[in-house]
Every structure is written in C-alpha cells, then in structure tokens.
C-alpha positions as CSV (number, residue, x, y, z in Angstrom):
1,M,0.0,0.1,0.1
2,R,2.9,2.4,0.8
3,S,4.5,1.7,-2.4
4,C,1.5,2.3,-4.4
5,Q,1.2,5.8,-2.6
6,R,4.6,6.7,-3.2
7,V,4.2,5.9,-6.9
8,C,1.1,7.9,-7.2
9,F,2.8,10.9,-5.4
10,F,6.0,10.4,-7.6
11,C,3.5,10.5,-10.9
12,F,1.6,13.4,-9.5
13,E,4.8,15.6,-8.6
14,W,6.3,14.9,-12.1
15,S,3.1,15.4,-14.0
16,M,2.9,18.8,-12.3
17,L,6.3,19.7,-13.2
18,A,5.7,18.5,-16.9
19,L,2.6,20.4,-17.2
20,G,4.1,23.6,-15.9
21,P,5.7,24.7,-19.3
22,C,2.6,23.7,-21.4
23,L,0.5,25.8,-19.4
24,I,2.9,28.8,-19.5
25,A,2.6,28.2,-23.4
26,T,-1.2,28.1,-23.3
27,V,-1.5,31.5,-21.3
28,L,0.9,33.1,-24.1
29,I,-1.1,31.6,-26.8
30,L,-4.5,32.7,-25.6
31,V,-3.5,36.3,-24.5
32,S,-1.9,37.1,-27.9
33,W,-4.7,35.6,-29.9
34,E,-7.2,37.4,-27.9
35,I,-5.3,40.7,-28.2
36,Y,-5.4,40.1,-32.0
37,W,-9.1,39.6,-32.1
38,V,-9.9,42.4,-30.1
39,L,-7.7,45.0,-31.9
40,T,-8.5,43.7,-35.5
41,A,-12.2,42.8,-35.1
42,L,-14.0,43.9,-32.2
43,V,-12.8,47.5,-31.4
44,P,-12.9,48.7,-35.0
45,R,-16.8,47.7,-35.0
46,M,-17.3,50.3,-32.3
47,S,-15.5,53.4,-33.8
48,P,-12.9,54.2,-36.5
49,W,-9.0,54.3,-35.4
50,W,-8.8,57.9,-35.6
51,T,-11.3,58.6,-32.9
52,A,-10.6,59.2,-29.2
53,N,-13.0,56.3,-28.3
54,W,-10.7,53.9,-30.4
55,W,-7.3,55.2,-28.9
56,A,-8.9,54.7,-25.3
57,H,-10.0,51.2,-26.0
58,V,-6.5,50.3,-27.2
59,A,-4.8,51.9,-24.3
60,W,-7.0,50.0,-21.8
61,I,-6.3,46.9,-23.5
62,Y,-2.4,47.5,-23.4
63,F,-2.7,48.5,-20.0
64,L,-4.7,45.5,-19.0
65,S,-2.2,43.1,-20.9
66,F,0.9,44.6,-19.6
67,N,-0.1,44.4,-16.0
68,G,-1.5,41.0,-16.4
69,L,1.6,39.6,-18.1
70,F,4.0,41.4,-15.8
71,N,2.7,40.1,-12.6
72,Y,2.3,36.5,-14.3
73,F,5.8,36.4,-15.1
74,S,6.9,38.0,-12.0
75,C,5.3,35.2,-10.0
76,V,6.7,32.6,-12.4
77,L,10.2,33.9,-11.9
78,T,10.3,34.9,-8.2
79,D,11.5,32.5,-5.7
80,P,8.7,32.3,-3.5
81,G,11.0,32.0,-0.3
82,T,12.4,28.6,-0.4
83,H,14.8,27.4,2.2
84,V,17.9,27.8,-0.2
85,S,17.2,31.4,-0.9
86,P,19.0,34.2,0.6
87,L,15.9,35.5,2.2
88,Y,15.4,32.3,4.2
89,R,19.1,32.3,5.3
90,A,18.6,35.8,6.6
91,L,15.9,34.7,8.6
92,I,17.9,31.9,9.9
93,L,20.5,34.1,11.0
94,K,18.1,36.5,12.6
95,A,16.6,33.6,14.4
96,D,19.9,32.6,15.6
97,V,20.7,35.9,17.2
98,D,17.3,35.9,18.8
99,D,18.1,32.4,20.1
100,A,15.0,30.9,18.5
101,L,16.8,27.8,17.1
102,A,17.9,24.6,18.6
103,P,21.9,23.6,18.6
104,G,22.8,22.6,15.2
105,D,19.9,24.3,13.2
106,V,22.0,27.2,11.9
107,A,24.7,24.9,10.3
108,T,22.1,22.7,8.6
109,G,20.2,25.8,7.6
110,L,23.0,27.6,5.9
111,T,24.6,24.7,4.1
112,K,23.4,23.3,1.0
113,M,24.7,19.8,2.0
114,S,22.6,17.6,4.2
115,L,24.5,17.3,7.5
116,P,23.8,14.8,10.5
117,H,21.2,16.1,12.8
118,T,20.2,15.0,16.1
119,R,16.4,15.5,15.7
120,I,14.8,12.2,14.8
121,S,11.0,13.6,15.2
122,T,9.2,16.9,14.5
123,T,6.2,18.6,16.0
124,S,3.2,19.3,13.8
125,W,3.0,23.1,13.0
126,L,-0.6,23.0,14.5
127,E,0.9,22.2,17.8
128,C,3.6,24.9,17.5
129,G,3.4,28.6,18.6
130,P,2.5,31.0,16.0
131,Y,6.4,32.4,16.0
132,E,8.0,29.4,17.1
133,W,10.7,27.7,14.9
134,G,10.7,24.0,14.2
135,Y,12.6,21.5,12.2
136,C,11.7,20.2,8.6
137,K,12.4,16.3,7.9
138,Q,12.2,16.7,4.4
139,S,14.8,19.9,4.0
140,R,16.7,18.8,7.2
141,G,16.9,22.1,8.4
142,P,15.1,24.9,10.5
143,K,11.5,25.3,9.8
144,A,10.4,29.0,10.0
145,P,6.9,30.0,11.3
146,R,4.3,30.0,8.6
147,S,6.6,27.9,6.5
148,H,5.7,24.7,4.7
149,Y,7.3,22.0,2.6
150,D,6.2,21.8,-1.0
151,H,6.5,18.2,-2.3
152,V,6.3,19.2,-6.0
153,T,9.3,21.5,-6.0
154,R,10.8,19.7,-2.9
155,K,11.7,22.7,-1.1
156,L,10.4,24.4,2.3
157,V,8.6,27.6,1.4
158,L,7.7,30.6,3.6
159,N,4.1,31.3,3.9
160,M,3.3,28.6,1.3
161,D,-0.2,28.9,0.1
162,H,0.0,26.4,-2.7
163,Y,1.7,25.0,-5.8
164,C,0.2,26.5,-8.9
165,P,1.0,24.4,-12.1
166,W,-0.2,27.5,-14.3
167,M,2.8,29.5,-12.4
168,F,5.1,26.6,-12.6
169,N,6.1,27.8,-9.1
170,C,4.8,27.4,-5.6
171,V,3.0,30.5,-4.5
172,G,4.6,31.9,-1.3
173,F,5.8,34.9,0.6
174,A,7.9,36.6,-2.1
175,N,5.6,36.1,-5.0
176,Y,2.0,36.2,-3.3
177,R,1.4,40.0,-4.3
178,Y,2.2,39.0,-8.0
179,F,-0.1,36.2,-7.7
180,V,-3.3,38.3,-6.2
181,L,-2.5,41.0,-8.9
182,F,-2.6,38.6,-11.8
183,L,-5.9,37.1,-10.7
184,F,-7.3,40.9,-10.3
185,Y,-6.2,41.9,-13.9
186,V,-7.6,38.6,-15.3
187,T,-10.7,39.4,-13.9
188,V,-10.9,43.0,-15.0
189,A,-9.8,41.8,-18.4
190,C,-12.5,39.3,-18.7
191,G,-15.0,41.7,-17.6
192,Y,-14.2,44.2,-20.0
193,G,-14.1,41.4,-22.9
194,A,-17.5,40.2,-21.9
195,A,-19.0,43.5,-21.8
196,L,-17.4,44.5,-25.1
197,T,-18.9,41.5,-26.8
198,F,-22.2,41.2,-25.2
199,P,-24.3,43.2,-27.5
200,D,-23.3,41.4,-30.6
201,F,-23.1,38.1,-28.7
202,S,-26.9,38.5,-27.7
203,T,-27.7,39.3,-31.2
204,V,-26.0,36.1,-32.7
205,A,-27.7,33.9,-29.9
206,G,-31.0,35.2,-30.8
207,L,-31.6,37.0,-27.5
208,R,-32.6,40.2,-29.2
209,S,-33.5,41.5,-32.7
210,P,-30.8,42.2,-34.9
211,T,-32.0,45.5,-35.5
212,A,-31.8,46.5,-31.8
213,F,-28.1,47.2,-32.1
214,R,-27.0,49.7,-34.1
215,G,-23.7,48.8,-35.7
216,P,-22.0,47.2,-39.0
217,R,-23.3,43.9,-39.9
218,L,-21.3,40.9,-38.7
219,T,-19.0,39.1,-40.8
220,S,-17.7,35.7,-40.6
221,R,-14.4,36.9,-39.1
222,T,-16.1,39.1,-36.6
223,H,-18.6,36.6,-35.7
224,T,-16.0,34.2,-34.7
225,A,-14.1,36.9,-32.8
226,V,-17.3,37.6,-30.9
227,M,-18.1,34.0,-30.0
228,F,-14.4,33.3,-29.0
229,T,-14.0,36.5,-26.9
230,F,-17.4,36.2,-25.1
231,V,-17.0,32.4,-24.2
232,L,-13.6,32.8,-23.1
233,S,-14.2,35.9,-21.0
234,I,-17.1,34.2,-19.4
235,S,-15.8,31.0,-18.6
236,I,-12.4,32.3,-17.4
237,G,-13.6,35.3,-16.0
238,I,-16.0,33.4,-13.6
239,A,-13.4,31.0,-12.3
240,V,-10.7,33.6,-11.6
241,M,-13.1,35.9,-10.0
242,L,-14.0,33.4,-7.5
243,L,-10.3,32.4,-7.1
244,F,-9.5,36.2,-6.8
245,S,-12.3,36.7,-4.1
246,W,-11.1,33.7,-2.2
247,H,-7.5,35.1,-2.0
248,L,-8.5,38.6,-1.4
249,Y,-10.5,37.4,1.9
250,L,-7.1,35.6,2.8
251,V,-5.2,38.8,2.3
252,L,-7.6,40.7,4.5
253,T,-7.8,38.2,7.0
254,A,-3.9,37.4,7.2
255,Q,-4.0,33.8,6.1
256,T,-2.7,31.3,3.6
257,T,-4.9,28.5,2.2
258,I,-2.9,26.1,4.2
259,E,-3.5,28.2,7.4
260,F,-7.1,28.6,6.5
261,Y,-7.7,24.9,7.1
262,G,-5.4,24.6,10.0
263,N,-7.3,27.5,11.6
264,C,-10.3,25.5,11.1
265,T,-9.1,22.7,13.2
266,L,-7.8,24.9,15.8
267,H,-11.0,26.7,15.9
268,S,-12.9,23.4,16.6
269,R,-10.4,22.3,19.2
270,A,-11.0,25.9,21.0
271,R,-14.6,25.4,20.9
272,V,-14.7,21.9,22.4
273,R,-12.4,23.1,25.3
274,G,-14.8,26.2,25.7
275,H,-12.2,28.6,24.3
276,V,-12.3,31.3,21.4
277,F,-9.6,30.7,18.8
278,R,-8.2,34.0,17.2
279,N,-5.8,33.9,14.3
280,P,-2.4,35.2,15.9
281,Y,-1.4,37.1,12.5
282,H,-4.8,39.0,12.1
283,R,-4.4,42.7,12.9
284,S,-7.0,44.7,11.0
285,Y,-8.0,44.7,7.5
286,S,-6.0,47.7,6.6
287,A,-2.9,46.3,8.6
288,N,-3.2,43.3,6.7
289,W,-3.5,44.8,3.4
290,Q,-0.4,46.8,4.0
291,H,1.5,43.9,5.2
292,L,1.4,42.5,1.7
293,F,1.1,45.8,-0.7
294,G,2.5,48.3,1.6
295,T,1.5,51.8,2.9
296,V,0.9,53.4,-0.5
297,H,-2.5,54.4,-1.9
298,P,-4.6,51.2,-2.7
299,V,-4.8,52.4,-6.4
300,I,-1.0,52.8,-6.5
301,S,-0.5,49.4,-5.0
302,L,-2.2,47.9,-8.0
303,L,0.4,49.3,-10.6
304,P,3.4,47.0,-11.6
305,S,6.0,47.1,-9.2
306,S,9.2,44.9,-8.7
307,R,9.6,45.9,-5.0
308,P,10.0,43.2,-2.3
309,P,7.4,42.6,0.1
310,P,7.1,45.6,2.6
311,G,6.7,43.4,5.7
312,G,8.0,40.2,6.9
313,P,6.6,36.7,6.7
314,W,4.6,37.4,9.8
315,P,3.3,40.5,11.4
316,G,5.8,42.6,13.6
317,F,8.9,41.3,11.7
318,Q,11.0,43.5,9.5
319,L,13.4,41.5,6.9
320,Q,15.4,45.0,6.8
321,P,16.1,47.3,9.8
322,R,14.2,50.5,9.2
323,V,16.6,53.7,8.7
324,D,15.7,56.5,10.8
325,K,15.3,59.8,8.7
326,S,17.6,61.7,10.7
327,E,20.3,59.0,10.4
328,S,19.8,58.9,6.8
329,E,20.4,62.6,6.4
330,V,23.8,62.6,8.3
C-alpha cells in the first residue's frame, strides 16, 4: 500500500512539473490570440481608428495586458522564499541572534549539504506557537514560522499557499502579491471582454432582434471573434473571479490557504474546550492589506512594481532594519 502511494505521489509530482511549461505556453497563446481579435475585429466595430474612443480602448487593452503579463511572469520567475534562498538564510541568522533555534539548526540551515542532525522527530505545525521555529524532516533544516514543505518543488517555502501549475512555481511569501494582482487583472480583463462582446453575442444567440443594435453587419470573421471572446471571457472570468475573491479574503484576514484549514481545526479544538480561537497574525483589514501591498495608496499598489514585500513573513517582523530619517541625512 505504501509503495502504491509513493508511486502515485511520484507520478503526480512529475506530472505537475511537466504540465507547467505547457500551461505557460497556453497562457501566452490565449493572451496573444485574444489581443489580436480585439484589436483587429472587435474595437474597429465600435469606432474608427482616428477617434478618441478607439485610442481609449486600445490604451486600456494594452494596460490590462501589460499588467497581467508583468505580474504573471513575476510570479513565475520569483523565488517564493524557499529554504535555499538568501531571504530564508537571512531569517535563520536573525533567529540565531534571537536564540530561537535549537543547537545545530544554524549549520544545517545555512549549508546546501545535508548534515547529520540530532533530531529524529518533529512536532506538527498546529501544535507549535505562531512564532516558534521548528525542524523540517524533508529539508533537514530549521522550519520557520508559517513555512511548509512543497512536495512538487521539494523545497520548504515561507508562507506557502499552494503549488500552482499555471505559474510553474509555488506561491509563497515573495511572489504572493504578484499572484493576487494577476488574478485581479485577469478578472478585470475578462469583464471588459464580456462587456465589449455582449451586444453582438446577444444578437447572434437570438436573445434580441438584429435591428436592436446599431452597428456594422457581422461578418464571419467578426462572428468568430465575438463568440470566441465572449465564451472565453465568461468561462475564465467566473473561475478567476471566484479564486480572486477567495485570495482577497485570505489577504484581509492574514491567512494562507493552508493556514485557513489549519485555523479551522484549531477553532474546532478551542470550541470543544470552551475557548475562543483567534488568528494570531490578524491585526486589522487595513494592516493586513498593508502587510502585503505596503502603505501606498490602494490604487497605486495595483500598479506594476518589482519591489520586495514591505513586511516580513509574519506581522511585527522586518526583513530589513528601518532607517531613521535623521540618520539617513547625516
């Protein structure tokens, strides 16, 4: 039975790795094909190219495309905070200074080689404190708070949410903002595409009289563009909108997907004991938002930026020391 489980896990892990490049190519093909249809068939039906309305549509299309692809490839190429990254090693050194690690953890955490270790058992993360360091058997090194081992990439990841085959990467601390913004821009783009093609689609589908919409007559080419864009926008838009709503809830409540299910378990345990469980990482909705996007205006935080996360993996922890203004002027 265990051998069968190992084979199934092995096949699943490698299938996810093999599927990643195919899904990345699929994203590029869909985006390129959709931009082509919109610019050459759909927008010209609304107004000529020399009008301000045409240029406004084109500018909006390029804005959505650039932001969506920027956040997509940033999420794909950014290390989410694995145990071999400089970010994780900086956390280990900081924890060593704070005496948060057991003897031997620093050596195993800072070397790429697996060194002998005295620990033979670990404690479930549900049993540990919210800011307590543990030990990971798979990576054979210190396990930071809010970190989990990803069996697909075979790395320990800070604030791991899930492995995304579309991103060909694990979504964690350092690339979570890119992932959320990508979902946001895909949702907006799909809504725009559905609104742009709904009048023609309703006519083609027989939902209203062909004379109700004043515009050029549909050709076979524009008919294909309308059907393709509307169906794609609705099908992908609804799915991505639901996923974006879920992650927006996680951002505002300072949770990851793994922590959400863990917190449900802790909530049930506390209720049995007559206690009330509270998420230790939750501060306020605004503070949770700023922990991921920073203190800039919410609209500005949606613009493309390659800046690192403004906060640490957990509230109250700063990856870099704050520089006092008076000291910086000296």
